NUBAZA-989229 format. One record per residue (C-alpha): residue in three letters; z, y, x. Coordinates in steps of 0.02 Angstrom, whole numbers, padded with zeros to 5 digits, always signed. Layout:
<nupas>
ALAZYX;...
</nupas>
This chain:
<nupas>
MET-01262+00999-00758;ALA-01256+00897-00597;ARG-01199+00717-00608;ARG-01043+00679-00507;ALA-00974+00530-00415;VAL-00832+00500-00292;VAL-00896+00397-00146;GLY-00784+00328-00010;ILE-00843+00277+00163;ALA-00754+00130+00244;ALA-00781+00032+00404;HIS-00697-00052+00549;VAL-00655+00062+00694;ASP-00804+00126+00798;ALA-00936+00073+00671;GLY-00991+00255+00658;LYS-00916+00296+00489;THR-00876+00480+00520;THR-01042+00502+00612;LEU-01130+00438+00456;CYS-01035+00565+00349;GLU-01088+00702+00470;ALA-01271+00647+00464;MET-01273+00637+00274;LEU-01197+00811+00255;TYR-01319+00883+00383;ARG-01476+00806+00308;ALA-01421+00857+00133;GLY-01404+01037+00194;ASP-01217+01051+00162;ILE-01176+01089+00344;ARG-01283+01189+00464;LYS-01225+01116+00629;LEU-01221+00931+00672;GLY-01054+00890+00753;ARG-01002+00735+00848;VAL-00841+00635+00846;ASP-00840+00615+01035;HIS-00862+00803+01056;GLY-00716+00840+00939;ASP-00819+00951+00822;ALA-00857+00832+00677;PHE-00846+00919+00509;LEU-00720+00796+00438;ASP-00611+00770+00592;THR-00506+00924+00558;ASP-00340+00868+00631;VAL-00300+00904+00814;MET-00246+00724+00844;GLU-00408+00659+00768;LYS-00511+00770+00882;ARG-00410+00716+01033;ARG-00421+00530+00996;GLY-00592+00522+00916;ILE-00531+00421+00766;THR-00499+00458+00583;ILE-00313+00457+00543;PHE-00307+00542+00372;SER-00430+00527+00229;LYS-00538+00683+00208;GLN-00659+00745+00079;ALA-00824+00839+00081;ILE-00944+00895-00054;LEU-01122+00830-00035;ARG-01263+00887-00150;GLN-01415+00776-00163;GLY-01545+00811-00296;ASN-01459+00814-00465;PHE-01302+00729-00397;GLU-01143+00804-00325;PHE-01052+00675-00221;THR-00873+00694-00163;LEU-00869+00599+00001;LEU-00701+00527+00053;ASP-00696+00478+00236;THR-00560+00347+00260;PRO-00470+00289+00418;GLY-00554+00143+00508;HIS-00410+00086+00617;VAL-00305-00055+00546;ASP-00144+00042+00582;PHE-00194+00169+00450;SER-00262+00045+00324;ALA-00127+00090+00196;GLU-00204+00264+00177;MET-00376+00187+00164;GLU-00320+00067+00028;ARG-00241+00206-00075;THR-00407+00299-00071;LEU-00500+00150-00143;THR-00407+00172-00308;VAL-00503+00334-00349;LEU-00679+00283-00296;ASP-00831+00269-00409;TYR-00933+00194-00266;ALA-00906+00145-00086;ILE-01014+00142+00070;LEU-00968-00001+00186;VAL-01028+00038+00362;VAL-01068-00109+00477;GLY-01107-00085+00661;ALA-01265-00176+00713;ASN-01197-00188+00889;ASP-01041-00288+00844;GLY-01085-00364+00675;LEU-00963-00421+00542;GLN-00790-00396+00611;GLY-00636-00475+00535;TYR-00576-00307+00471;THR-00746-00283+00386;GLU-00709-00440+00285;THR-00538-00370+00241;LEU-00622-00211+00176;TRP-00743-00316+00075;ARG-00601-00410-00009;LEU-00512-00246-00048;LEU-00670-00172-00124;ALA-00684-00327-00232;ARG-00500-00316-00281;TYR-00521-00136-00340;HIS-00691-00173-00420;VAL-00781-00038-00320;PRO-00973-00044-00324;THR-01032-00044-00144;PHE-01181+00012-00041;ILE-01197-00058+00135;PHE-01263+00043+00283;ILE-01301-00051+00443;ASN-01275+00079+00578;LYS-01321+00086+00762;MET-01489+00001+00738;ASP-01543+00082+00900;ALA-01423-00031+00996;ALA-01497-00170+01103;GLY-01513-00334+01007;ALA-01486-00256+00835;ASP-01539-00381+00702;LYS-01538-00314+00524;ALA-01609-00472+00445;GLY-01479-00580+00535;LEU-01337-00468+00479;ILE-01394-00468+00298;ALA-01405-00658+00306;GLN-01225-00663+00368;MET-01171-00547+00227;LYS-01254-00659+00099;GLN-01155-00805+00169;ARG-00987-00720+00198;PHE-00988-00578+00070;SER-01106-00603-00076;GLU-01281-00666-00117;GLY-01303-00495-00193;SER-01320-00414-00021;VAL-01502-00363-00038;ASP-01615-00267+00081;PHE-01670-00113-00016;GLU-01786-00058+00125;GLY-01899-00212+00125;ASP-02086-00216+00096;ALA-02060-00246-00089;GLU-01972-00122-00203;PRO-01800-00184-00260;GLY-01865-00188-00438;GLU-02007-00305-00390;GLN-01897-00438-00308;GLU-01867-00601-00401;GLU-01711-00622-00290;VAL-01636-00468-00373;ALA-01682-00524-00549;LEU-01596-00691-00525;LEU-01432-00602-00486;ASP-01422-00519-00657;GLU-01304-00623-00763;SER-01364-00542-00925;GLY-01545-00594-00898;THR-01610-00418-00931;ALA-01681-00397-00756;MET-01781-00559-00765;ASP-01848-00513-00938;GLU-01906-00345-00872;LEU-01984-00422-00718;LEU-02080-00549-00821;ASP-02133-00427-00957;ASP-02166-00270-00855;GLY-02179-00333-00677;GLN-02039-00213-00629;ILE-01851-00203-00652;SER-01805-00032-00719;ASP-01695+00085-00619;ASP-01571+00088-00763;THR-01548-00099-00749;LEU-01533-00090-00560;ARG-01402+00047-00577;SER-01304-00062-00697;MET-01313-00211-00579;VAL-01247-00103-00436;ALA-01108-00035-00546;GLU-01059-00210-00602;ARG-01055-00272-00421;GLN-01198-00395-00448;ILE-01303-00320-00309;PHE-01255-00226-00151;PRO-01399-00119-00086;CYS-01418-00131+00104;TYR-01490+00011+00208;SER-01499+00035+00395;GLY-01525+00165+00531;SER-01440+00263+00668;ALA-01322+00398+00606;LEU-01310+00477+00778;LYS-01500+00495+00788;LEU-01520+00537+00603;GLU-01630+00384+00578;GLY-01633+00309+00403;ILE-01519+00445+00332;ASP-01647+00524+00214;GLU-01693+00354+00142;PHE-01511+00310+00118;LEU-01473+00475+00030;ALA-01620+00448-00086;GLY-01561+00272-00126;LEU-01384+00331-00156;GLU-01445+00460-00281;ARG-01566+00339-00364;PHE-01450+00192-00390;THR-01284+00273-00436;LYS-01236+00288-00617;ARG-01151+00432-00703;LYS-00984+00387-00778;ASN-00926+00438-00951;TYR-00746+00497-00962;SER-00623+00513-01103;SER-00571+00682-01171;VAL-00389+00625-01155;PHE-00308+00685-00993;GLY-00279+00560-00855;ALA-00266+00573-00665;ARG-00232+00460-00516;VAL-00134+00525-00365;TYR-00197+00446-00203;LYS-00125+00555-00066;ILE+00014+00678-00024;SER+00001+00801+00122;HIS+00063+00971+00180;ASP-00047+01115+00234;ALA-00018+01226+00386;GLN+00097+01339+00284;GLY+00204+01193+00227;ASN+00137+01189+00049;ARG+00146+01015-00027;LEU-00025+00955-00084;THR-00048+00820-00216;TRP-00223+00746-00199;LEU-00286+00670-00360;LYS-00439+00620-00458;VAL-00450+00677-00638;THR-00500+00524-00739;GLY-00500+00600-00912;GLY-00499+00771-00997;THR-00475+00925-00889;LEU-00340+00998-00777;LYS-00306+01185-00779;VAL-00206+01303-00669;LYS-00030+01336-00734;GLU-00038+01180-00841;THR+00123+01079-00850;LEU+00111+00900-00792;SER+00238+00761-00819;ASN+00260+00578-00781;LYS+00323+00550-00957;ARG+00225+00424-01060;ASP+00226+00421-01248;ASP+00233+00257-01342;TYR+00043+00242-01347;PHE-00030+00312-01189;GLY+00109+00242-01083;LYS+00040+00067-01110;PRO-00098+00012-00991;GLU-00188-00087-01126;ASN-00209+00073-01226;ALA-00256+00176-01074;ASP-00406+00062-01055;LYS-00467+00115-01225;HIS-00474+00295-01167;ALA-00548+00267-00994;GLY-00725+00295-01055;ASP-00877+00195-00998;ASP-00811+00150-00827;SER-00964+00077-00745;SER-00867+00033-00590;GLY-00737-00066-00687;ASN-00606+00035-00594;SER-00515+00139-00723;GLY-00356+00135-00622;SER-00267+00056-00768;ASP-00276-00124-00710;ASN-00101-00126-00640;GLN+00057-00113-00740;SER+00144+00054-00729;LYS+00311+00075-00644;ASN+00360+00175-00797;ASN+00315+00039-00920;GLY+00389-00134-00930;ALA+00428-00271-01051;GLN+00528-00208-01197;SER+00699-00287-01213;GLU+00819-00318-01355;SER+00898-00150-01321;GLY+00730-00061-01326;LEU+00741-00015-01142;SER+00593-00046-01029;GLU+00594-00139-00863;ILE+00615+00018-00761;GLU+00679+00184-00818;THR+00602+00321-00712;GLU+00671+00496-00692;ILE+00563+00609-00799;TRP+00494+00767-00719;GLN+00393+00914-00782;GLU+00311+01034-00659;LYS+00179+01169-00666;VAL+00015+01169-00569;ASP+00010+01325-00458;GLN-00159+01304-00374;ILE-00307+01188-00389;ARG-00402+01172-00226;ARG-00572+01091-00201;TYR-00587+01046-00018;SER-00740+01016+00087;GLY-00686+00983+00265;ALA-00548+01103+00319;LYS-00598+01238+00193;PHE-00564+01247+00008;GLU-00609+01345-00146;LEU-00485+01387-00282;ALA-00531+01328-00456;ASP-00461+01377-00625;GLU-00505+01209-00699;VAL-00572+01039-00646;ALA-00655+00911-00757;ALA-00645+00723-00764;GLY-00727+00645-00612;ASP-00670+00783-00494;VAL-00558+00760-00343;CYS-00442+00904-00299;ALA-00280+00951-00212;VAL-00143+01029-00319;THR+00006+01135-00266;GLY+00167+01156-00363;LEU+00207+00972-00388;THR+00356+00904-00291;LYS+00392+00737-00375;THR+00222+00650-00366;PHE+00188+00501-00252;PRO+00031+00409-00192;GLY-00025+00284-00322;GLU+00056+00376-00468;GLY-00037+00385-00632;LEU-00030+00540-00741;GLY-00078+00554-00925;PHE-00145+00388-00985;GLU-00161+00318-00809;ALA-00035+00184-00759;ASP+00044+00183-00586;ALA-00048+00078-00458;GLY+00021-00089-00407;GLU+00087-00138-00236;SER-00036-00119-00093;VAL-00114-00273-00014;LEU-00101-00204+00163;GLN+00081-00176+00208;PRO+00179-00157+00370;VAL+00270-00314+00424;LEU+00362-00243+00574;THR+00520-00137+00572;TYR+00569-00017+00711;THR+00723+00082+00759;VAL+00691+00268+00787;LEU+00786+00338+00935;PRO+00807+00520+00989;GLY+00726+00582+01149;LYS+00572+00530+01243;THR+00555+00352+01307;GLY+00666+00319+01457;THR+00741+00494+01462;GLY+00925+00533+01442;ASP+01072+00418+01451;GLU+01122+00451+01271;SER+00974+00362+01192;GLN+00986+00216+01314;ASN+01171+00195+01277;HIS+01128+00198+01093;VAL+01006+00055+01118;ASN+01135-00046+01215;GLU+01268-00017+01084;THR+01148-00065+00946;GLN+01098-00226+01032;ASN+01280-00271+01061;ASP+01323-00237+00880;ASP+01178-00341+00817;SER+01201-00492+00928;SER+01389-00500+00943;SER+01485-00631+00848;THR+01617-00500+00816;PRO+01595-00420+00644;PRO+01533-00240+00652;SER+01652-00098+00618;SER+01696-00080+00436;LYS+01680+00108+00451;PRO+01501+00168+00424;ALA+01427+00264+00571;GLU+01413+00452+00551;VAL+01245+00539+00556;THR+01242+00653+00708;PRO+01155+00823+00691;GLN+01009+00760+00795;LEU+00989+00601+00692;HIS+01002+00705+00533;LYS+00855+00814+00589;ILE+00754+00659+00630;LEU+00798+00580+00463;VAL+00745+00736+00366;ALA+00580+00745+00461;LEU+00544+00561+00432;ARG+00581+00581+00247;THR+00445+00714+00242;LEU+00323+00594+00324;GLN+00378+00458+00203;ASP+00335+00577+00060;GLU+00157+00572+00128;ASP+00157+00387+00171;PRO+00279+00285+00065;ALA+00242+00130+00170;LEU+00355+00199+00307;HIS+00509+00147+00207;VAL+00628+00258+00306;ARG+00805+00189+00297;TRP+00973+00244+00368;VAL+01073+00087+00413;ALA+01251+00152+00409;ARG+01335-00003+00480;LEU+01228+00010+00637;GLY+01207+00199+00644;GLU+01018+00177+00654;ILE+00861+00244+00572;HIS+00737+00105+00531;VAL+00553+00128+00484;GLN+00412+00006+00444;LEU+00251+00029+00542;MET+00084-00059+00560;GLY+00066-00058+00749;ALA+00060+00031+00917;VAL-00068+00165+00871;GLN+00032+00219+00719;ILE+00187+00230+00828;GLU+00096+00349+00945;ILE+00037+00455+00799;ILE+00210+00465+00718;THR+00286+00512+00886;GLN+00158+00651+00908;MET+00181+00714+00729;MET+00370+00722+00751;HIS+00343+00829+00907;ASP+00203+00941+00841;ARG+00263+00969+00663;PHE+00452+00963+00681;GLY+00486+00997+00865;LEU+00577+00830+00883;ASP+00555+00704+01023;VAL+00582+00523+00971;HIS+00538+00350+01031;PHE+00543+00177+00956;ASP+00615+00009+01005;THR+00504-00143+01029;GLY+00507-00183+00843;GLY+00557-00335+00744;ILE+00494-00442+00602;LEU+00528-00375+00428;TYR+00610-00523+00341;ARG+00650-00530+00157;GLU+00765-00638+00051;THR+00750-00717-00119;ILE+00839-00848-00226;THR+00793-01021-00288;ALA+00907-01036-00441;PRO+00975-00921-00579;VAL+01151-00851-00574;GLU+01264-00727-00662;GLY+01324-00585-00552;ILE+01479-00485-00603;GLY+01534-00316-00539;HIS+01693-00226-00591;PHE+01747-00053-00532;GLU+01916+00007-00594;PRO+02014+00118-00476;LEU+02140+00228-00565;ARG+02054+00331-00702;HIS+01884+00246-00676;TYR+01808+00100-00769;ALA+01645+00001-00774;GLU+01598-00183-00785;VAL+01421-00252-00768;HIS+01353-00428-00792;LEU+01180-00466-00724;LYS+01072-00620-00732;LEU+00976-00649-00569;GLU+00825-00764-00583;PRO+00692-00819-00458;GLY+00522-00736-00480;ARG+00352-00799-00431;PRO+00304-00770-00248;GLY+00241-00595-00218;SER+00303-00528-00385;GLY+00433-00409-00311;LEU+00583-00353-00412;HIS+00584-00332-00600;PHE+00725-00260-00704;GLU+00761-00261-00889;SER+00902-00259-01015;ARG+00947-00393-01141;CYS+01111-00312-01186;SER+01142-00261-01365;LEU+01166-00076-01402;ASP+01316-00127-01506;ASP+01401-00187-01347;LEU+01346-00051-01224;ASP+01283+00124-01258;ARG+01099+00159-01223;ASN+01138+00294-01095;TRP+01248+00177-00995;GLN+01114+00043-01001;ARG+00988+00169-00936;ALA+01108+00215-00797;ILE+01126+00033-00744;LEU+00937+00007-00740;THR+00919+00166-00639;HIS+01050+00107-00513;LEU+00960-00060-00497;ARG+00798+00030-00457;GLU+00863+00169-00344;LYS+00933+00060-00206;GLU+00854-00060-00083;HIS+00967-00209-00117;LEU+01001-00321+00033;GLY+01016-00508+00040;VAL+01168-00600+00106;LEU+01085-00709+00239;THR+01022-00579+00362;GLY+01044-00415+00268;SER+00856-00408+00233;PRO+00788-00331+00072;ILE+00781-00447-00079;THR+00618-00482-00170;ASP+00534-00594-00299;MET+00676-00587-00424;LYS+00703-00537-00605;ILE+00870-00449-00635;THR+00924-00432-00816;LEU+01071-00334-00885;ILE+01158-00456-01004;ALA+01327-00374-01034;GLY+01433-00225-00987;ARG+01578-00116-01036;GLY+01627+00065-01011;HIS+01775+00172-01064;GLU+01752+00328-01169;LYS+01885+00422-01072;HIS+01885+00352-00896;THR+01704+00301-00860;GLU+01612+00426-00749;GLY+01433+00431-00685;GLY+01463+00340-00522;ASP+01566+00200-00596;PHE+01418+00101-00661;ARG+01331+00127-00494;GLU+01475+00042-00404;ALA+01487-00098-00531;THR+01299-00129-00530;TYR+01285-00140-00341;ARG+01434-00259-00334;ALA+01362-00369-00473;VAL+01202-00397-00375;ARG+01296-00442-00217;GLN+01422-00552-00307;GLY+01281-00654-00384;LEU+01196-00673-00216;MET+01357-00733-00135;GLU+01378-00863-00273;LEU+01204-00928-00234;LYS+01233-00925-00046;ALA+01384-01036-00071;LYS+01272-01160-00162;GLY+01131-01151-00034;GLU+01013-01067-00157;CYS+00968-00913-00053;ARG+00806-00919+00045;LEU+00745-00819+00195;LEU+00563-00764+00189;GLU+00451-00707+00330;PRO+00281-00620+00330;TYR+00125-00724+00360;TYR-00044-00675+00428;SER-00207-00739+00359;PHE-00313-00758+00514;ARG-00492-00789+00568;LEU-00510-00853+00746;GLU-00677-00870+00834;VAL-00684-00959+01003;PRO-00814-01050+01108;GLN-00837-01231+01052;ASP-00760-01304+01209;LEU-00598-01208+01175;LEU-00578-01262+00993;GLY-00449-01395+01038;ARG-00343-01268+01131;ALA-00350-01150+00982;MET-00301-01285+00856;SER-00157-01339+00965;ASP-00095-01160+00980;ILE-00096-01134+00792;GLN+00000-01294+00760;ARG+00126-01243+00892;MET+00147-01077+00800;SER+00189-01170+00637;GLY+00023-01114+00565;SER-00105-01205+00460;PHE-00295-01197+00452;ASP-00445-01262+00357;ALA-00577-01375+00432;PRO-00664-01286+00578;GLU-00838-01215+00552;SER-00970-01212+00688;ASP-01099-01077+00721;GLY-01201-01122+00873;ASP-01093-01109+01028;TYR-00943-01043+00932;ALA-00816-01117+00812;GLN-00717-01026+00678;LEU-00544-01066+00614;GLU-00468-00987+00459;GLY-00289-01011+00404;ALA-00115-00936+00397;ALA+00029-00921+00520;PRO+00196-00830+00534;VAL+00182-00651+00598;SER+00327-00685+00716;GLN+00221-00815+00806;MET+00050-00735+00799;ARG+00085-00549+00823;ASP+00038-00553+01009;TYR-00082-00699+01005;SER-00238-00589+01018;MET-00195-00556+01201;ASP-00185-00743+01233;VAL-00353-00770+01148;ASN-00433-00635+01253;ALA-00360-00714+01411;TYR-00406-00897+01386;THR-00580-00858+01317;HIS-00613-00727+01451;GLY-00653-00598+01317;GLN-00772-00711+01220;GLY-00653-00749+01077;SER-00593-00641+00933;LEU-00443-00646+00816;THR-00424-00549+00654;CYS-00258-00550+00561;VAL-00218-00480+00389;PHE-00051-00477+00299;ALA-00049-00623+00177;GLY+00119-00605+00092;TYR+00287-00689+00120;GLN+00327-00874+00134;PRO+00487-00971+00173;CYS+00540-00938+00352;HIS+00488-01079+00469;ASN+00645-01060+00577;ALA+00769-00989+00452;ASP+00926-01064+00528;GLU+00883-00993+00699;VAL+00848-00818+00630;ILE+01007-00817+00524;LYS+01111-00869+00674;GLN+01033-00738+00788;THR+01056-00601+00659;ALA+01242-00642+00639;TYR+01250-00540+00479;GLY+01418-00537+00390;PRO+01392-00498+00205;GLU+01578-00482+00172;THR+01604-00358+00314;ASP+01459-00248+00260;LEU+01563-00124+00161;GLU+01409-00023+00112;ASN+01355-00177+00013;THR+01516-00262-00035;PRO+01516-00411-00156;ASP+01699-00384-00202;SER+01762-00292-00356;VAL+01904-00170-00391;PHE+02025-00200-00535;CYS+02176-00100-00590;ALA+02356-00152-00625;HIS+02517-00052-00639;GLY+02425+00113-00609;ALA+02341+00061-00447;GLY+02173-00015-00400;TYR+02162-00175-00298;THR+02017-00275-00225;VAL+01970-00447-00291;ARG+01864-00558-00178;TRP+01691-00601-00246;ASN+01726-00785-00282;LYS+01877-00738-00391;VAL+01791-00600-00490;PRO+01737-00713-00637;ASP+01919-00759-00665;PHE+01968-00575-00680;ALA+01818-00512-00781;HIS+01860-00420-00942;ILE+01712-00480-01045;ASP+01618-00643-01068;SER+01429-00623-01065;GLY+01404-00789-01153;LEU+01285-00847-01016;VAL+01305-01032-00986;
</nupas>
């Protein structure tokens, strides 16, 4: 039986990643014709847009057979605008191939890829491509990788066999390699395979994929130094991608990480008390030589148990049957009745899955490192055509900047906007990072995007797949809000013949922790089903802050008390009370000055000629950024630090201008920090939390057979129960 491994190929744009895939498949005999990216006939560039642009937009897979190994190659996007899809693919890899272009060396995005591979514990081979380019220097590049990546970056094509190198033996933390070298004069292949799998060494190969130089040697090394994984007999799977085929069938792309998956088998996101816990999933992940069982991150479906026995997040349970199992290679696929652990496949029949979801013993993946930090308004029609869309822009700008509170009546969704919204929801199903949102008070559709190239692709997809023409505004910074002190939030909803009251404790979380929900309410005080409903309502909505109307984050929200009525409480009552409790608590904190506006920051690496270092440092300080001590490398200086996205988003054009093309700037999302000009942003936004009726902080009480509204600051005086929170 052939050994199997899932191998992903990652690189910065134009490093020759897809060309390397093509060359490997051709030399292994899995394709008969050698295609080219620039000719639009590469085996893995199957999408029309990819052929037209010459870039990889969607991750693809191909089956490569080499000796006694069957590799599933996953070609990932190289452009930073599609890095979210690339990162999701990393979660299912056994090994990775990092492609570096000899013509342009270690780019900033290459370093980002390296950090991601380390984060997901993916053993990595390095292929230095384009060695036929003028000035290519393999030894110099490997020296840079030793300095900037890892001392374990070792030339596996040198005069000496890898197993004969003392440099390699010194990298083995267990000492086994040195013992073998001293006793036998040679490090065994088994030990070398283990060192690769444990990310102690990173074999480096080189060649020219376009000219098929060095490909045979690389394939032989890949087969020789990869290790077969042992999997559990207990079923587990990791979803890494959602797509739709030409017939509209929804495809769930997953890797089976334990047991087997059969056609017509019923899958569910339900976890039992044992396998739902990540610490127990690890016990059943087998001998995971890559250290990447997919169970490192806490599941969305599993949280800290509370006094009531309810977990952090209660997820809607689904059960669905697998209709087809497809094994793709390029654009073609074969149907399979069953796939075993270690296989990657696409499954039809599942409608509730999402990228990053864990099935069986696998926990859901955590939040991605690479996230969009810009939000855009989607407008109907092509850019600059039609008065209707232009009027819409003008009205929107007037609404947003006017000191007059917006209309209390939510805007209606026009038929055209409804079609656009439905189409975008389909794209969001495939890429959750889009975060499609209908903003009723403005009558706008907002999406989160990575940059200009992704905007062009989304625009083209809307036209080609859905027959809809759209365009986007210039985009704005995606701010977030958090709190700096704990508070009790109270929501009461009691129109005639309705009843619900909810008490929540809102607490600050650590930076970057997101939102966490749990219940500390006794079952004697509030029925389990109602507690579940409240936790569901907390999770289902993107709750907005009260400073600028931006999404809240880095908070723990705990249900501490509540009350329903056996006769009058209906399903939506606790929804209304829950939403109002969150907002009421936020308004209490705003009045005390305990709400904080956050903005996204970039981690940057700036390289400029030495004589321009002073200009660069001055620019960064002006942008409210910070940096470490400069490093010099001959005629160039490097600065590394962090700066607000709002200040640095267009700085690359300035760098290119004042260095006359000799400088380079690489920026990567580095999380959220307190906004450097919060007062200015809040004033410009002119958000009125009390006039946003979709997110009201006020409550509704009942007296004499009629409901009446109580303003948020008076709600504690009217509350029916005392939570006991001091």
